[in-house]
C-alpha distance (Angstrom), angle and dihedral (degrees) to the residues before:
residue distance angle dihedral
M1 . . .
Q2 3.75 . .
I3 3.78 118.9 .
V4 3.73 115.1 -135.1
P5 3.85 109.4 -143.6
T6 3.80 114.0 -117.5
L7 3.74 134.7 176.6
A8 3.81 129.7 -138.9
V9 3.88 93.3 -111.6
P10 3.86 126.9 116.4
S11 3.77 95.0 -116.3
Q12 3.78 133.4 21.2
T13 3.78 144.5 153.7
I14 3.79 119.5 -142.4
T15 3.79 123.8 -161.4
V16 3.95 109.4 -158.4
A17 3.77 139.7 146.3
L18 3.83 110.8 -119.7
G19 3.75 118.6 -177.6
N20 3.85 90.4 -15.1
Q21 3.80 88.7 -54.0
P22 3.89 118.6 124.7
C23 3.77 101.3 -131.8
S24 3.74 137.2 -172.9
I25 3.79 112.9 -161.2
A26 3.90 121.7 -171.2
V27 3.76 115.0 -162.7
Y28 3.78 117.7 -174.8
Q29 3.86 138.5 168.4
K30 3.86 121.5 -128.9
S31 3.80 128.2 173.7
T32 3.81 88.9 -98.1
G33 3.88 96.5 51.9
L34 3.71 145.1 -74.2
F35 3.81 117.4 -42.5
L36 3.82 135.1 -166.1
D37 3.86 136.7 -156.0
L38 3.84 120.4 -168.2
A39 3.76 128.8 -161.6
V40 3.87 128.4 179.7
N41 3.84 118.0 -161.7
S42 3.81 85.6 -6.3
V43 3.80 90.9 -61.1
P44 3.84 113.5 124.6
I45 3.83 111.7 -117.7
I46 3.88 100.9 173.2
S47 3.81 133.1 -4.7
G48 3.75 133.4 -165.9
V49 3.75 98.8 9.4
L50 3.80 114.7 165.4
C51 3.77 109.7 -126.2
L52 3.86 115.9 -135.6
H53 3.83 131.4 176.2
T54 3.80 110.6 -76.8
V55 3.86 93.7 -15.0
L56 3.78 114.3 133.7
I57 3.76 111.7 -114.5
V58 3.84 105.2 -157.0
R59 3.85 96.9 29.8
D60 3.84 98.5 176.0
A61 3.78 133.9 63.3
Y62 3.80 86.3 -149.5
F63 3.86 87.6 84.3
G64 3.80 90.0 64.9
F65 3.85 98.7 -114.1
T66 3.82 117.7 126.0
G67 3.78 109.7 -138.5
D68 3.80 127.0 -0.9
L69 3.84 143.4 -104.2
A70 3.81 132.3 -129.4
F71 3.78 137.6 168.6
L72 3.84 115.9 -123.1
D73 3.80 124.5 -158.6
Q74 3.79 108.1 -136.9
Q75 3.83 92.8 -165.6
G76 3.82 104.1 38.9
A77 3.77 140.8 -39.8
D78 3.81 104.5 -61.8
D79 3.77 125.1 132.8
P80 3.84 112.5 -104.6
H81 3.82 125.2 -89.2
Y82 3.79 123.7 -172.4
T83 3.84 92.7 -117.1
G84 3.76 91.5 71.6
L85 3.81 102.2 37.2
G86 3.76 114.8 134.1
S87 3.79 92.4 18.4
R88 3.80 114.8 39.9
W89 3.76 96.0 16.4
V90 3.74 120.4 38.7
L91 3.83 128.4 -172.4
G92 3.80 109.8 -131.3
Y93 3.82 127.5 -164.0
M94 3.77 116.2 -153.2
E95 3.73 128.1 -166.3
P96 3.83 112.8 -129.3
W97 3.80 93.8 -101.3
Q98 3.84 90.1 57.6
F99 3.81 95.9 66.6
I100 3.79 103.6 31.1
């Protein structure tokens, strides 16, 4: 698993290579939870996905993304909140073989 670096800010865009894919990941807090948008090669893959503890974010290879993303709580089993990004909650990228 590769950890995607995040900051404890309410809105951020991260540019990172994941599985040899140039990715842009937007993570943003709303009153209803933490949400994520993912683009590969500037092409939107998913938008407005609610982030939950250990729940895969992309979920389907149909979208054209190799692997998947999930937030993991390092101190329990709560859903992520921006105040703990990068410390309590980490964003993990998993190659396809890691979650089969």
